[in-house]
C-alpha positions, 0 to 999 in steps of 0.5 A, spaced: 500 500 500 505 504 501 507 505 493 499 507 493 498 512 499 505 516 498 503 519 492 497 521 495 500 524 501 505 528 497 500 531 493 496 534 499 503 537 502 504 540 495 496 543 496 498 547 503 495 541 507 498 542 514 497 535 516 494 529 512 493 521 514 490 516 510 487 510 514 485 504 509 482 498 511 480 491 509 474 488 513 472 481 514 465 481 519 460 475 521 454 477 525 449 471 528 443 471 532 439 466 535 433 467 538 429 461 542 431 456 538 431 459 531 436 462 527 434 469 525 441 473 523 446 470 519 450 475 516 457 475 513 461 481 509 468 483 506 469 490 505 474 495 504 475 502 504 479 508 506 478 514 511 482 521 509 483 526 514 486 533 512 488 539 517 489 545 513 487 553 515 487 550 522 481 546 521 479 538 519 476 536 513 474 528 512 472 524 507 471 516 505 471 512 499 470 504 499 475 504 493 483 503 494 484 505 487 489 511 487 485 515 483 479 514 488 484 516 494 486 522 490 479 524 489 477 523 496 483 527 499 482 533 494 475 533 497 477 532 505 482 538 503 477 542 500 472 541 506 478 543 511 479 550 507 472 552 507 472 550 515 478 554 516 475 560 514 471 561 520 475 557 525 475 560 532 481 556 535 486 553 530 487 546 531 494 544 533 497 537 534 502 535 539 508 532 536 509 524 536 515 520 533 515 517 526 514 510 526 514 504 521 512 498 523 507 492 522 503 489 528 498 484 530 494 482 536 495 475 538 490 470 537 490 462 537 484 460 532 483 465 526 475 465 526 475 466 518 478 459 518 472 456 522 466 454 518 459 458 519 456 452 520 460 451 527 459 458 529 451 457 528 451 450 532 455 453 538 450 459 538 444 454 538 448 450 543 448 456 548 440 457 546 439 450 548 443 449 554 439 455 557 432 452 556 435 445 559 438 449 565 431 450 568 424 450 566 423 457 568 427 460 563 422 463 558 426 466 552 434 466 550 437 471 545 444 469 543 449 474 539 455 472 535 460 477 532 467 476 529 471 482 526 477 482 523 481 488 520 487 489 516 489 496 517 494 501 514 495 508 516 500 513 512 501 520 514 505 526 512 509 525 518 512 519 514 509 514 519 507 508 516 503 502 520 500 496 518 496 493 523 492 486 524 486 487 529 481 481 530 476 480 536 470 474 537 464 476 541 459 473 544 453 476 548 447 472 551 440 475 554 436 470 558 429 472 561 425 467 566 418 467 569 416 464 575 409 466 580 408 473 576 416 475 577 420 476 571 427 476 571 433 477 566 440 477 566 446 478 560 453 475 559 458 478 555 465 475 553 470 476 548 477 474 545 481 476 540 480 469 536 475 463 536 479 460 542 473 464 546 469 457 545 475 453 548 475 457 555 467 458 554 464 452 551 456 453 550 454 449 556 458 454 561 456 460 558 449 458 559 450 455 566 453 462 568 447 466 565 441 462 567 444 461 574 443 468 575 436 468 572 434 463 577 437 466 582 433 473 581 427 469 581 428 466 588 430 473 590 427 478 595 427 486 593 432 490 597 431 495 602 432 502 599 437 507 601 444 508 603 448 502 605 455 499 605 456 495 599 462 491 596 462 492 589 464 486 585 469 486 579 463 485 574 460 492 576 467 495 578 469 495 571 462 499 569 464 504 574 471 505 571 468 506 564 462 509 565 462 513 571 469 515 571 472 513 564 468 518 560 469 524 564 477 523 563 476 523 556 480 530 554 475 532 549 469 531 554 473 534 560 474 540 555 467 540 554 465 541 561 466 535 565 466 534 572 473 533 572 475 540 568 480 544 572 481 538 577 488 535 575 493 535 581 487 535 586 485 529 590 478 527 588 478 520 591 480 515 597 487 514 597 485 507 596 483 508 589 488 508 583 485 507 576 488 507 569 487 506 562 491 501 558 493 498 551 497 493 554 493 488 557 493 483 551 487 479 552 483 486 552 479 488 546 482 495 547 489 492 546 493 495 541 500 497 539 498 503 535 492 507 535 488 510 529 493 516 529 499 512 529 501 513 537 504 508 540 499 504 545 501 505 553 498 505 560 495 511 562 494 512 569 488 517 571 487 517 578 493 515 583 492 514 590 486 518 590 489 524 586 487 526 579 494 525 575 492 524 567 487 524 562 486 520 555 488 524 549 489 524 542 494 529 538 489 535 538 487 535 546 494 534 548 496 540 544 491 544 547 492 542 554 500 541 554 500 534 555 503 528 551 498 524 547 496 517 550 494 513 544 486 513 545 484 516 538 480 510 535 475 510 530 469 504 529 472 503 522 474 507 515 467 511 515 469 515 521 474 519 524 478 517 530 476 520 537 478 519 544 476 512 546 477 508 552 481 501 551 482 497 557 480 501 563 481 498 570 481 499 578 488 497 581 488 491 585 489 492 593 491 486 598 484 484 601 481 477 600 473 477 599 472 474 606 476 480 609 472 485 605 466 482 608 468 482 615 466 489 618 460 489 614 454 488 619 449 489 614 450 491 606 450 488 599 454 485 595 453 487 588 455 481 583 453 483 576 451 489 572 445 489 567 447 496 564 449 503 566 450 510 564 453 516 566 453 524 565 458 529 564 457 532 571 459 525 574 452 523 576 451 515 574 446 510 575 447 502 574 442 497 574 444 490 578 442 483 575 445 479 581 446 481 588 446 478 595 445 481 602 451 481 607 449 480 614 454 480 620 460 479 615 457 473 611 453 473 604 446 472 605 440 471 601 440 474 594 436 480 592 433 483 585 431 489 582 436 493 585 440 499 582 445 504 585 446 511 583 450 517 585 456 522 584 462 519 581 467 523 585 463 522 592 462 515 591 470 514 590 471 518 596 467 512 600 472 507 597 475 504 604 478 497 601 480 494 595 480 486 594 486 483 591 482 479 586 482 481 579 476 481 574 476 483 567 469 484 562 469 485 555 463 490 552 461 495 547 461 503 548 457 508 544 459 516 544 457 516 536 461 510 534 460 503 537 467 501 540 469 494 543 473 495 549 474 492 556 474 494 563 475 491 570 478 491 577 478 488 584 472 488 588 471 494 592 468 496 599 464 502 599 462 505 606 456 508 603 452 508 596 445 509 594 441 503 593 435 503 589 429 498 592 423 497 596 
């Protein structure tokens, strides 16, 4: 590709482009859906295209094409340059980019079994086995939806800074949503897992997936409703990841910080308990956010956001790094060639502590263990809500009966000040995030004990 892309970039430099990049992709994707024993979706696609982003007159221009022919790339490049110059006529604050090292490299994620080599019938059979095993688990299971995707991208990034990177990206994803009913009570649970290759189903065979999610549904059907109000709680690893991502991660994305998030102006300030350290990393190989380079060619790295309770960093692309006199952190990511890269999380986690789960519970006379989440959202002001699909009472330092229809809410910074202990076990979750583009990411951490959190219940 280099012999095709270099002449296009050379022409842009000759036409007053301050900076330009071309990101080409060849994608191979499969999507499957099974619902209640029936195959509803079987979709396989192979596509290719390019994204061209040009900086001129202090403004961005962006164009895409589904052809990798040099003539089509040149046409898209001229279009992006024209848009940048037009936008630059009224720009208030010219875009500047933080400097980065020039790189020429080839990279790939590590995987054991290429999903492209697995027959489609095998993929369908595994999903049908998940569905069948859920219904076999308990007669109270009434509905099962199982989704599968594998996404493979061969990407090339070339820039006018003489960076040239070829990178293979790959992921396999399984999502299951199960609903049950008993004596007028409805309950549901989700299970979302992933890996970089089809070895996902070696470590997570269909029966194991089905048992894991169906057990949560049955548990909820037999559970009682909790008492609402503020209460001590142990937040399990599944929900800790959601808090790291939703409640804290988004407001640490520098573009949202500059837009007025709750962290605006708080760098260097203590915003959490000294027990809290949170980071976002591209260096966790099993995570969906594992990458050697981001979509601006910045090397992947570990970026500490909160250190012992103090806000020490944000997630940056080259533009926000220049605005805030910081270094780019490798967080510029795009859904595919149809989108420009924006600041996105990779693998966002709480750092572990040194206590066992039993030691975390010892001092809790009455509270809740929040085991698994149903969904969550957060706002720029730091407020958040998280639905909990699996939870238990804690009574005199021991696990009690399961509870259902529970949720937690609060303000991120206030909640982080309530953390008084961290476990030493580490849990890791695979998931997806919006922000205008669907992005696969991961999050995790140890169980956390909080002195008080608002519990939604009866």
